VMD Tcl script that draws the C-alpha trace (Angstrom):
set ca {
  {184.96 146.53 156.17}
  {188.44 147.85 155.98}
  {191.11 145.75 154.24}
  {193.00 145.03 157.49}
  {189.91 143.59 159.16}
  {189.14 141.48 156.09}
  {192.68 140.08 156.03}
  {192.57 139.19 159.73}
  {189.16 137.54 159.35}
  {190.27 135.45 156.34}
  {193.48 134.39 158.13}
  {191.56 133.25 161.22}
  {189.06 131.25 159.13}
  {191.91 129.56 157.25}
  {193.71 128.75 160.50}
  {190.60 127.25 162.08}
  {189.84 125.19 158.94}
  {193.39 123.84 158.94}
  {193.18 122.92 162.61}
  {189.83 121.16 162.10}
  {191.28 119.17 159.19}
  {194.30 118.11 161.23}
  {192.07 116.93 164.09}
  {189.86 114.98 161.66}
  {192.82 113.22 160.10}
  {194.45 112.37 163.42}
  {191.38 111.16 165.27}
  {190.41 107.50 165.23}
  {193.64 106.17 163.82}
  {195.68 103.78 165.87}
  {199.17 102.58 165.19}
  {199.73 101.36 161.68}
  {199.52 97.57 161.32}
  {202.81 95.79 160.77}
  {203.47 94.80 157.20}
  {203.30 91.08 156.52}
  {206.13 89.40 154.69}
  {205.10 86.97 151.99}
  {207.48 84.32 150.66}
  {207.26 84.09 146.91}
  {207.72 80.73 145.21}
  {211.06 80.28 143.47}
  {211.17 81.63 139.93}
  {211.53 79.48 136.83}
  {214.90 78.06 135.93}
  {217.08 80.51 134.10}
  {217.47 79.91 130.36}
  {220.79 80.75 128.81}
  {220.83 83.35 126.07}
  {222.72 80.98 123.77}
  {219.83 78.49 123.84}
  {217.30 81.19 122.99}
  {219.45 82.51 120.15}
  {219.93 79.03 118.65}
  {216.20 78.37 118.80}
  {215.39 81.65 117.05}
  {217.92 81.00 114.29}
  {216.64 77.43 113.79}
  {213.10 78.74 113.37}
  {214.33 81.31 110.84}
  {216.13 78.60 108.85}
  {213.05 76.38 108.80}
  {210.82 79.22 107.60}
  {213.37 80.32 105.00}
  {213.66 76.78 103.61}
  {209.90 76.35 103.31}
  {209.26 79.70 101.58}
  {209.78 79.78 97.80}
  {212.67 81.94 96.67}
  {211.66 85.07 94.77}
  {212.53 85.16 91.10}
  {215.14 87.52 89.68}
  {214.10 91.13 89.49}
  {213.27 92.46 86.05}
  {215.32 95.29 84.70}
  {213.38 98.49 84.09}
  {212.42 99.18 80.50}
  {214.87 101.40 78.67}
  {213.38 104.72 77.70}
  {214.96 106.80 74.97}
  {214.45 110.54 74.96}
  {214.98 112.57 71.82}
  {217.36 115.50 72.11}
  {215.70 118.90 71.74}
  {216.08 120.43 68.29}
  {218.47 123.37 68.09}
  {217.50 126.47 66.20}
  {219.99 127.14 63.41}
  {221.16 130.68 62.87}
  {219.61 132.17 66.02}
  {221.87 134.10 68.38}
  {221.84 133.03 72.05}
  {219.73 135.15 74.37}
  {221.58 137.16 77.07}
  {219.20 138.23 79.80}
  {219.92 141.56 81.47}
  {218.72 142.54 84.90}
  {219.08 146.25 84.30}
  {219.76 148.61 81.47}
  {223.24 149.44 82.76}
  {224.97 146.73 80.73}
  {223.45 148.08 77.52}
  {225.03 151.49 78.20}
  {228.43 149.98 79.04}
  {228.37 151.00 82.72}
  {227.39 149.20 85.89}
  {224.76 149.63 88.58}
  {227.07 151.59 90.88}
  {227.39 154.50 88.52}
  {230.33 155.89 86.66}
  {233.85 156.38 87.98}
  {234.37 152.98 89.62}
  {237.53 151.15 88.59}
  {237.03 147.87 90.38}
}
mol new
graphics top color blue
foreach p $ca { graphics top sphere $p radius 0.5 }
foreach p [lrange $ca 0 end-1] q [lrange $ca 1 end] { graphics top cylinder $p $q radius 0.2 }
display resetview
């Protein structure tokens, strides 16, 4: 089959399937039933926030009074560290990253004034 014929055939099958689905959904359904309104019973009486807050704080005070107070915290043990021994008569070590400093120049070469 040529591509045009295939496209027309697929389009017609899709159109007929869509039409059949629309007919199936629409058939057999009458008008939607009216929604019923239901009266809910009145809610509980509103409790003020101040009452709730006072109750919570009273409970905290009662629990705090019944719990034993923790003892004082112990100070950590003092640790003494001996100072490292210094070598007497040894010159300090100067690390070099290149050999340029040993020759008196720098890494950029000779002739730089800055």
